[in-house]
C-alpha positions, 0 to 999 in steps of 0.5 A: 302929803304928796302922793309920791312921798311916804313916811320915813321909817327907822329902817329907812333911816338906818339904811341911809346911815349905813350907806353913808358910812360905808362910802366914807362919810360921817352922817349923824347918828340915828336916834336911839329908837332907830339905832337899836336896829343897826346891827340887824340891818347891817347883817341884812345888808351884809356890811358889818365888816365894812362898817367896822372898817370906819373907826370914826363912825364906830367911835360915835356908836354906843359900845353895845352896838359896836360889840354886836357888829364885832360879834357878827363879823368875828363869827363870819371871819372864823367861818371864812377861814375854814371855808377858804380851805374847803373851797381851795380843795374843791377847786383843786379837785376840779382842776385835777380832773381837767374840769375848767371852773369859774367862781361867781358872785361873792366868793369870786369878788371876796378874793379879788376885789375886797381888801379882805375876804372876810369883808364879803359875807356869803352863804355859799360859793357859786361855781360855773362849769361847762354842760359836758363837765357837769356829771364829772364835777358833781362826782368830784364834789361827792367824792370830797364828802359833799351831799347833793341837796337835790333828790336823785333823779331830779330834772337836770336843773341849771344849778344845784347845791352841794353841802359839806359838813366838816368834822369840826361841825362847820357847814360849807355849800357849793352852788354848782352852775351849768349856766350863768343864769339859772332860768331855762328861759334865759339859758341861751343868753350867755355862752358858758364856754366863752365865759370860761375862756375869758376867765381871770385868775384869782391868785389868793385861792391858788393857780387853779382858781378863776373868776369872770372877767370884770365886764362879765362880773359887773353884768352878772352883778346887775342881773343878779340884783334884778333877779331878786325883784321876784326871788327871795334870798335868805339871811339866817333862814329868813326870806327877803325880797328886797333888791337893794342890799348894800353888799351887792352895790358894794360889789358893783362899786368895787368892780366899777373902780377896777374897770378900764375904758375897754372894760367899760366898752365891753360891758356896755356892748354886752349889756345891750346885746343881751337885753339887760341895758335897763336892768344895768342902768337901774342898778348902776344908777342906784349904786352911784346914788348910794355909794358915789360910784364913778361911772363913765360919762354918758353911760347911764344915758346910753343904757337908757336909750338902748333898744330894749330887745330880748327877754331878759328885762321882761323875764326878771323885771316885769313878768309875774311869778306865773309868767316866769314859771310858764316861760321856763316850763316852755323852755325846758330842754327836750328829753327832760321832764317838765313835771319834775321841773314843776315839782322842783319849783312847788315841792323842793326836796327835804334837804333843800327845805331844811337848809333854807329854814334852819329856824324850823329844824324841829318841824315836819317837812309839811310844816316847812312847805306850808311856811314857804307858801305863806311866805310867798303869798305875803310876797305876792301881795306886795310884789307890785308895790315893791317892784315900783320902789326897787326899779 
């Protein structure tokens, strides 16, 4: 067997089937042994609702598979209805205090690019505020009943999670950002005031809701995907380190479909200026291959030939875990504690750990930390191989 070929697994087969289905094709149904993992893979990729939007594909699936997909989609839809009300209340509270805020990633796109917000599953809502508004924004969330996940007195990290548990028992999270990229080494690449000034309205969430401009949203989506070359994301408390999640590519697909020629020109200029051209080229190339996304003529070639300047691609795409931590440590602003930053990296607070690993709710904090380190060690053993396949 040639060195560049590998045996296709059931996961590969089902992932390929899901991509073909959500781009509107009628692929052959996987064999039963592979088909059994379709609900699990749909949940992993965040595309249950998108698959359910393809009635021709559903008509060929076994009833138990369709029922599982529907159960997953209905559960998220019920949560999303509650989350919309909670999110609107938070955005209104920020607006009433005169604090400009911009929605990022899933929540922003769910209410502006998708046919229904329930088609875009997410675990939290990301909100960007200016550095000088951080304390006031945090206080506004605390007054609404949110609990701060970080320990009091922790380092002024670039993003922080706040969790609200409603009287009905549902949990809602806001990830508050003071910078577009949550890494000290990259914090000077984007101007938060500029992003806030160029934000666009999200009418579905009220007059006080805004999101990034289309070029900035697509650039952020490409960079966010690259972040997961080395940083896990969590689905039902399980960590995953793969960067080819279909819902992220569908985000890019919808953003690309909405962009005008001036939007594309601006995206290209900004991608090159911030040193993210290689990351953007790779993300859009994969998006085109998986979903048939229409891209401007010559864009991928221009991104491929752009000079690789700056630290963005190095930090996210090639630096080791130790290298990234060291780079961030050296970039911690003067007056802030580097020891506290390291503690946040190596010993996250209990609230954050319990939220991240709900399946281990009955275990001690020490057991959760041990689980986290074993998880990271497993990742480190496969990091080099996975980076090659993801890029």
